[in-house]
Kinemage of the C-alpha trace (Angstrom):
@kinemage 1
@onewidth
@group {chain A} dominant
@subgroup {mainchain}
@vectorlist {calphas} color= white
{ca met a 1} P 0.086 0.078 -0.063
{ca gln a 2} L 1.096 3.507 -0.568
{ca thr a 3} L -0.177 6.799 0.735
{ca ala a 4} L 1.486 10.231 0.660
{ca ile a 5} L 3.707 11.207 3.562
{ca trp a 6} L 1.916 12.752 6.417
{ca asn a 7} L 3.303 16.193 5.765
{ca asp a 8} L 1.761 16.236 2.268
{ca ile a 9} L -1.542 14.885 3.661
{ca glu a 10} L -1.521 17.674 6.229
{ca ser a 11} L -0.788 20.360 3.624
{ca asp a 12} L -3.933 19.197 1.782
{ca leu a 13} L -6.036 19.082 4.895
{ca lys a 14} L -5.059 22.874 5.325
{ca leu a 15} L -6.234 23.506 1.847
{ca gly a 16} L -9.377 21.599 2.369
{ca ala a 17} L -10.207 23.256 5.727
{ca phe a 18} L -9.387 26.639 4.081
{ca leu a 19} L -11.809 26.106 1.202
{ca ile a 20} L -14.485 24.973 3.526
{ca thr a 21} L -14.046 27.998 5.784
{ca val a 22} L -14.223 30.449 2.879
{ca ala a 23} L -17.644 28.859 1.849
{ca ala a 24} L -18.973 29.006 5.357
{ca gln a 25} L -17.776 32.673 5.774
{ca ser a 26} L -19.366 33.554 2.469
{ca leu a 27} L -22.731 31.934 3.923
{ca val a 28} L -22.767 34.021 7.094
{ca gly a 29} L -20.993 37.120 5.873
{ca asp a 30} L -17.285 37.786 5.839
{ca gln a 31} L -17.393 40.666 8.299
{ca ser a 32} L -19.642 39.057 10.958
{ca ala a 33} L -18.447 37.963 14.402
{ca thr a 34} L -19.520 34.489 13.479
{ca ser a 35} L -17.194 34.533 10.437
{ca gly a 36} L -14.211 35.417 12.583
{ca asn a 37} L -14.982 32.628 15.132
{ca leu a 38} L -15.446 30.156 12.152
{ca gly a 39} L -11.937 31.071 10.911
{ca lys a 40} L -10.284 30.865 14.183
{ca ala a 41} L -11.723 27.480 14.945
{ca ala a 42} L -10.917 26.027 11.605
{ca leu a 43} L -7.540 27.584 10.968
{ca gly a 44} L -6.032 28.040 14.545
{ca his a 45} L -4.231 30.918 16.042
{ca ala a 46} L -2.380 32.206 13.045
{ca tyr a 47} L -5.728 33.225 11.610
{ca asp a 48} L -6.417 36.959 11.640
{ca ala a 49} L -10.012 37.303 12.841
{ca lys a 50} L -10.153 40.829 11.467
{ca arg a 51} L -9.992 39.638 7.874
{ca ser a 52} L -11.666 37.054 5.809
{ca ala a 53} L -9.859 33.726 5.095
{ca ala a 54} L -9.973 34.536 1.494
{ca glu a 55} L -8.040 37.682 2.171
{ca gln a 56} L -5.305 36.079 3.900
{ca val a 57} L -4.217 33.480 1.249
{ca asp a 58} L -2.911 34.246 -2.273
{ca tyr a 59} L -0.693 31.387 -2.761
{ca leu a 60} L -0.484 27.622 -1.516
{ca glu a 61} L 2.316 28.515 0.675
{ca asp a 62} L 0.302 31.037 2.587
{ca leu a 63} L -1.771 28.036 3.990
{ca gln a 64} L 1.365 26.640 5.914
{ca val a 65} L 0.864 29.122 8.891
{ca phe a 66} L -2.507 27.671 9.793
{ca asp a 67} L -3.109 24.927 12.250
{ca val a 68} L -6.057 22.559 11.408
{ca ser a 69} L -5.256 19.951 14.151
{ca gly a 70} L -8.171 21.193 16.090
{ca thr a 71} L -10.685 20.137 13.556
{ca leu a 72} L -12.382 16.855 13.273
{ca phe a 73} L -11.329 16.671 9.666
{ca trp a 74} L -7.636 16.439 10.835
{ca lys a 75} L -8.441 13.955 13.462
{ca val a 76} L -10.387 11.674 11.080
{ca ala a 77} L -7.502 11.898 8.467
{ca arg a 78} L -5.120 11.093 11.230
{ca ala a 79} L -6.985 8.157 12.183
{ca cys a 80} L -7.140 6.813 8.707
{ca tyr a 81} L -3.316 7.373 8.371
{ca asp a 82} L -2.588 5.535 11.490
{ca phe a 83} L -4.965 2.756 10.646
{ca val a 84} L -3.333 2.120 7.216
{ca his a 85} L 0.233 2.205 8.710
{ca lys a 86} L -0.242 0.403 11.995
{ca glu a 87} L 1.745 -2.816 12.159
{ca thr a 88} L -0.876 -4.742 14.294
{ca pro a 89} L -1.566 -8.147 12.848
{ca leu a 90} L -4.591 -7.916 10.692
{ca asp a 91} L -6.478 -10.555 12.705
{ca arg a 92} L -5.954 -8.486 15.817
{ca ile a 93} L -7.288 -5.143 14.544
{ca asp a 94} L -10.643 -4.126 15.902
{ca thr a 95} L -12.251 -2.089 13.077
{ca gly a 96} L -15.198 -1.476 15.377
{ca asp a 97} L -16.884 1.679 14.149
{ca phe a 98} L -14.015 2.617 11.891
{ca gln a 99} L -15.881 1.820 8.595
{ca ser a 100} L -19.211 3.257 9.758
{ca asp a 101} L -17.900 6.273 11.373
{ca thr a 102} L -14.337 7.180 10.365
{ca leu a 103} L -14.424 6.373 6.743
{ca asn a 104} L -17.949 7.950 6.372
{ca met a 105} L -16.669 11.129 7.951
{ca met a 106} L -13.783 11.181 5.619
{ca thr a 107} L -16.211 10.948 2.728
{ca tyr a 108} L -18.307 13.681 4.245
{ca phe a 109} L -15.426 16.218 4.672
{ca leu a 110} L -14.099 15.543 1.180
{ca ser a 111} L -17.427 15.987 -0.366
{ca ala a 112} L -17.998 19.349 1.543
{ca ile a 113} L -14.972 20.958 -0.030
{ca pro a 114} L -16.113 23.524 -2.678
{ca arg a 115} L -15.145 22.608 -6.180
{ca asp a 116} L -15.153 26.216 -7.654
{ca ser a 117} L -12.939 29.245 -7.459
{ca tyr a 118} L -15.665 31.941 -6.938
{ca ala a 119} L -14.559 33.130 -3.461
{ca thr a 120} L -10.941 32.544 -3.574
{ca ser a 121} L -8.404 31.754 -6.187
{ca met a 122} L -7.350 28.716 -4.253
{ca gly a 123} L -10.414 27.014 -5.492
{ca val a 124} L -8.512 25.963 -8.685
{ca his a 125} L -6.746 23.390 -6.549
{ca ala a 126} L -9.919 21.633 -5.413
{ca asp a 127} L -9.529 18.885 -7.904
{ca arg a 128} L -6.872 17.524 -5.505
{ca phe a 129} L -9.893 16.254 -3.501
{ca gln a 130} L -11.645 14.276 -6.402
{ca glu a 131} L -11.663 10.596 -5.774
{ca arg a 132} L -9.561 9.147 -8.584
{ca arg a 133} L -9.466 5.612 -7.083
{ca asp a 134} L -5.697 5.900 -8.041
{ca arg a 135} L -2.343 5.697 -6.365
{ca gly a 136} L -2.474 7.366 -2.862
{ca asp a 137} L 0.753 9.327 -3.269
{ca glu a 138} L -0.713 11.097 -6.390
{ca ser a 139} L -3.790 12.369 -4.668
{ca pro a 140} L -3.047 12.619 -0.907
{ca leu a 141} L -6.491 12.711 0.911
{ca pro a 142} L -8.716 10.537 -1.589
{ca gly a 143} L -5.718 8.179 -1.740
{ca leu a 144} L -5.654 7.914 2.043
{ca gln a 145} L -9.397 7.226 2.168
{ca leu a 146} L -9.219 4.562 -0.526
{ca ala a 147} L -6.119 2.963 1.164
{ca ala a 148} L -7.980 2.715 4.573
{ca ala a 149} L -11.188 1.514 3.085
{ca ala a 150} L -9.251 -1.230 1.201
{ca lys a 151} L -7.479 -2.284 4.367
{ca ala a 152} L -10.603 -2.377 6.404
{ca asn a 153} L -12.260 -4.560 3.805
{ca leu a 154} L -9.180 -6.910 3.937
{ca val a 155} L -9.400 -7.106 7.638
{ca asp a 156} L -13.089 -7.812 7.437
{ca tyr a 157} L -12.514 -10.672 4.909
{ca leu a 158} L -9.776 -12.177 7.027
{ca gln a 159} L -11.640 -12.064 10.246
{ca gly a 160} L -14.750 -13.382 8.516
{ca phe a 161} L -13.234 -16.564 7.436
{ca pro a 162} L -14.557 -18.686 5.889
{ca ser a 163} L -16.228 -16.429 3.416
{ca asp a 164} L -19.719 -16.858 2.111
{ca pro a 165} L -19.786 -16.847 -1.738
{ca glu a 166} L -23.451 -16.004 -1.688
{ca phe a 167} L -22.725 -12.775 0.153
{ca asp a 168} L -19.058 -11.988 -0.102
{ca leu a 169} L -18.432 -9.837 -3.254
{ca gly a 170} L -14.743 -10.044 -3.443
{ca phe a 171} L -12.379 -7.198 -3.868
{ca ala a 172} L -13.225 -4.216 -6.048
{ca pro a 173} L -10.612 -2.947 -8.542
{ca phe a 174} L -10.009 0.155 -6.574
{ca glu a 175} L -9.352 -1.887 -3.434
{ca ile a 176} L -6.920 -4.191 -5.191
{ca ala a 177} L -5.199 -1.168 -6.633
{ca ala a 178} L -4.806 0.404 -3.259
{ca leu a 179} L -3.615 -2.682 -1.519
{ca ala a 180} L -1.052 -3.165 -4.357
{ca gly a 181} L -0.024 0.441 -4.476
{ca met a 182} L -0.634 0.538 -8.118
{ca asn a 183} L -2.689 2.608 -10.747
{ca ile a 184} L -6.185 1.251 -11.132
{ca ser a 185} L -5.803 1.168 -14.972
{ca ser a 186} L -2.700 -1.241 -14.436
{ca val a 187} L -4.591 -3.432 -12.154
{ca arg a 188} L -7.412 -3.911 -14.610
{ca asn a 189} L -4.943 -5.524 -16.860
{ca phe a 190} L -4.736 -8.475 -14.401
{ca val a 191} L -8.439 -9.028 -14.021
{ca gly a 192} L -10.798 -10.904 -16.372
{ca pro a 193} L -13.591 -13.287 -16.481
{ca asp a 194} L -12.464 -16.256 -18.428
{ca gly a 195} L -9.458 -17.412 -16.389
{ca thr a 196} L -6.824 -15.979 -18.774
{ca lys a 197} L -5.906 -13.235 -16.231
{ca pro a 198} L -4.447 -13.883 -12.702
{ca ile a 199} L -7.504 -12.533 -10.990
{ca arg a 200} L -10.870 -14.083 -12.060
{ca ser a 201} L -13.536 -11.456 -12.087
{ca met a 202} L -16.889 -11.983 -10.339
{ca pro a 203} L -19.776 -9.822 -11.790
{ca ser a 204} L -22.075 -8.753 -8.948
{ca glu a 205} L -25.578 -9.931 -8.849
{ca leu a 206} L -26.560 -6.597 -7.563
{ca lys a 207} L -25.184 -4.889 -10.838
{ca ile a 208} L -22.921 -2.632 -8.894
{ca gly a 209} L -19.596 -3.521 -10.551
{ca val a 210} L -17.062 -6.185 -11.208
{ca tyr a 211} L -15.127 -7.790 -8.250
{ca gly a 212} L -11.860 -9.892 -8.089
{ca asp a 213} L -12.104 -13.323 -6.598
{ca pro a 214} L -10.743 -13.112 -3.016
{ca leu a 215} L -8.248 -16.004 -3.501
{ca asp a 216} L -7.058 -15.006 -6.880
{ca thr a 217} L -6.740 -11.470 -5.485
{ca leu a 218} L -4.630 -12.469 -2.443
{ca glu a 219} L -2.563 -14.736 -4.461
{ca trp a 220} L -1.568 -12.061 -6.914
{ca leu a 221} L -1.090 -9.398 -4.084
{ca ala a 222} L 1.406 -11.692 -2.556
{ca gly a 223} L 3.804 -10.852 -5.286
{ca arg a 224} L 3.381 -7.201 -5.445
{ca arg a 225} L 6.293 -5.150 -4.061
{ca asn a 226} L 4.040 -2.610 -2.478
{ca phe a 227} L 1.510 -5.046 -0.771
{ca asn a 228} L 2.281 -4.339 2.781
{ca ala a 229} L -1.168 -3.961 4.554
{ca gly a 230} L -0.011 -6.153 7.526
{ca thr a 231} L 0.436 -9.737 8.419
{ca leu a 232} L -1.658 -12.555 9.972
{ca ser a 233} L -0.492 -13.731 13.419
{ca ala a 234} L 0.670 -17.148 14.208
{ca asp a 235} L -2.622 -17.699 16.096
{ca trp a 236} L -4.745 -17.187 12.993
{ca pro a 237} L -4.415 -20.724 11.499
{ca ala a 238} L -5.683 -22.293 14.681
{ca trp a 239} L -8.559 -19.905 14.929
{ca ala a 240} L -9.454 -20.510 11.196
{ca ala a 241} L -9.075 -24.221 11.550
{ca asp a 242} L -11.980 -24.184 14.148
{ca arg a 243} L -14.230 -22.369 11.684
{ca ala a 244} L -13.398 -24.368 8.525
{ca asn a 245} L -16.494 -26.184 7.423
{ca thr a 246} L -15.557 -27.611 3.997
{ca ile a 247} L -12.498 -29.081 2.303
{ca glu a 248} L -12.321 -25.999 0.147
{ca asp a 249} L -12.063 -23.922 3.571
{ca val a 250} L -9.133 -26.111 4.473
{ca gly a 251} L -7.237 -25.428 1.242
{ca ala a 252} L -8.175 -21.675 1.295
{ca leu a 253} L -6.848 -21.474 4.870
{ca leu a 254} L -3.323 -22.377 3.938
{ca gly a 255} L -3.317 -20.030 0.859
{ca ile a 256} L -4.889 -17.148 2.647
{ca tyr a 257} L -2.361 -17.291 5.537
{ca ala a 258} L 0.848 -17.658 3.239
{ca trp a 259} L -0.344 -14.955 0.681
{ca thr a 260} L -1.372 -12.442 3.303
{ca asn a 261} L 2.094 -12.962 4.881
{ca arg a 262} L 3.666 -12.281 1.492
{ca ile a 263} L 4.664 -15.884 0.783
{ca thr a 264} L 3.848 -16.511 -2.858
{ca thr a 265} L 2.593 -19.509 -4.553
{ca asp a 266} L 6.080 -19.920 -6.161
{ca ala a 267} L 7.697 -19.735 -2.760
{ca leu a 268} L 5.079 -22.478 -1.467
{ca ala a 269} L 6.130 -24.684 -4.373
{ca asp a 270} L 9.882 -24.129 -3.810
{ca arg a 271} L 9.687 -24.723 -0.170
{ca ser a 272} L 7.525 -27.772 -0.288
{ca gly a 273} L 9.072 -29.406 -3.377
{ca leu a 274} L 5.595 -29.637 -4.843
{ca pro a 275} L 4.762 -28.393 -8.303
{ca lys a 276} L 3.157 -24.991 -8.530
{ca lys a 277} L 0.032 -26.378 -10.317
{ca thr a 278} L -0.394 -28.756 -7.318
{ca val a 279} L -0.001 -25.996 -4.705
{ca arg a 280} L -2.511 -23.654 -6.553
{ca ala a 281} L -5.044 -26.573 -6.795
{ca trp a 282} L -4.584 -27.300 -3.201
{ca thr a 283} L -5.571 -23.880 -2.068
{ca arg a 284} L -8.720 -24.166 -4.003
{ca gly a 285} L -9.738 -27.367 -2.302
{ca glu a 286} L -8.136 -29.995 -4.331
{ca ile a 287} L -6.382 -31.732 -1.340
{ca gly a 288} L -4.008 -34.504 -1.822
{ca ser a 289} L -1.957 -36.509 0.782
{ca ile a 290} L -1.149 -35.910 4.411
{ca asp a 291} L 2.524 -35.787 3.547
{ca glu a 292} L 1.722 -32.942 1.013
{ca ala a 293} L -0.262 -31.250 3.856
{ca ile a 294} L 2.623 -31.389 6.090
{ca ala a 295} L 5.013 -30.196 3.583
{ca leu a 296} L 2.692 -27.215 2.605
{ca ala a 297} L 2.055 -26.286 6.112
{ca gly a 298} L 5.773 -26.109 6.742
{ca ala a 299} L 6.237 -23.888 3.743
{ca ala a 300} L 3.521 -21.596 4.860
{ca gly a 301} L 4.598 -21.312 8.359
{ca ile a 302} L 1.625 -23.256 9.830
{ca asp a 303} L 2.016 -26.001 12.585
{ca pro a 304} L 2.287 -29.207 10.462
{ca asp a 305} L 0.474 -31.176 13.044
{ca leu a 306} L -2.480 -28.771 13.153
{ca tyr a 307} L -2.837 -28.744 9.567
{ca ala a 308} L -2.402 -32.388 9.089
{ca asp a 309} L -5.141 -33.095 11.616
{ca leu a 310} L -7.371 -30.623 9.897
{ca val a 311} L -6.901 -32.169 6.478
{ca ala a 312} L -7.470 -35.622 7.888
{ca his a 313} L -10.689 -34.517 9.483
{ca his a 314} L -12.194 -33.038 6.418
{ca ala a 315} L -10.642 -35.105 3.756
{ca gly a 316} L -11.491 -38.792 4.235
{ca gly a 317} L -9.562 -39.881 1.132
{ca ala a 318} L -6.241 -38.133 1.982
{ca thr a 319} L -3.255 -40.557 2.272
{ca ala a 320} L -2.088 -40.907 5.932
{ca arg a 321} L 1.436 -40.575 7.006
{ca ile a 322} L 3.565 -43.736 7.095
């Protein structure tokens, strides 16, 4: 994942807060006491309450004297930034109200920023707040929002194992792009419906877009240089094993754990001594022998005994160890 550095994000926060302030002051009247209070509350002690915000800024550099850390906009953006960059294992992150509150507030603030330059020439920079579903370092605040949303959805998927194919949509292209730290147009080259692309697309029955198959997505992400959303803890396999209901869940468990921890299918094949085709089929539920289970578990960093017992429990036809 990639976001802009915090200093660049904060610079855009100042621009966004300034543009919102200009609009609010235009609503109540630039010379009113309310106008001065608005400016002070939004832009900090450097704001001159005797003049409107629009009168105090001619260039982007002029915004740097302001302090917007007292605004909820700043606090929400900082929460998103910390969420994206925290190193807590993904299975131990409590998303709580993050999606329903923090991300929605971020959307609200971004949508509240005026998109014209009627009251201030700084309005020409408002396109920086347009959601481009693109790389975060090219559009600091929308990119941060997309990265936070993508990571939150990844956490929900991992903590919701096993997935329900009837209700789980998979990963949207913008989420895949955000997790990979890539341009969405580049990601689309890896998604397709007929199995010729690394990520099989899954048209939504709700007609709200096309989504990437979760297993294909994670398998592909494991090999992306900028896929660094976080890892799964060593406790996750045992937790997931208790929830596995089918042989497909057993195979997916191994793949999900390895890929999320940046172990590619190629690496699993090399470490286990099994053909790549066999490894990939295993993660889709085509389970082989107990010996293969032990080899793959070791390659993925999973307790071999735990995984061998899980395979034996769900796959009656698996060959036992000798």
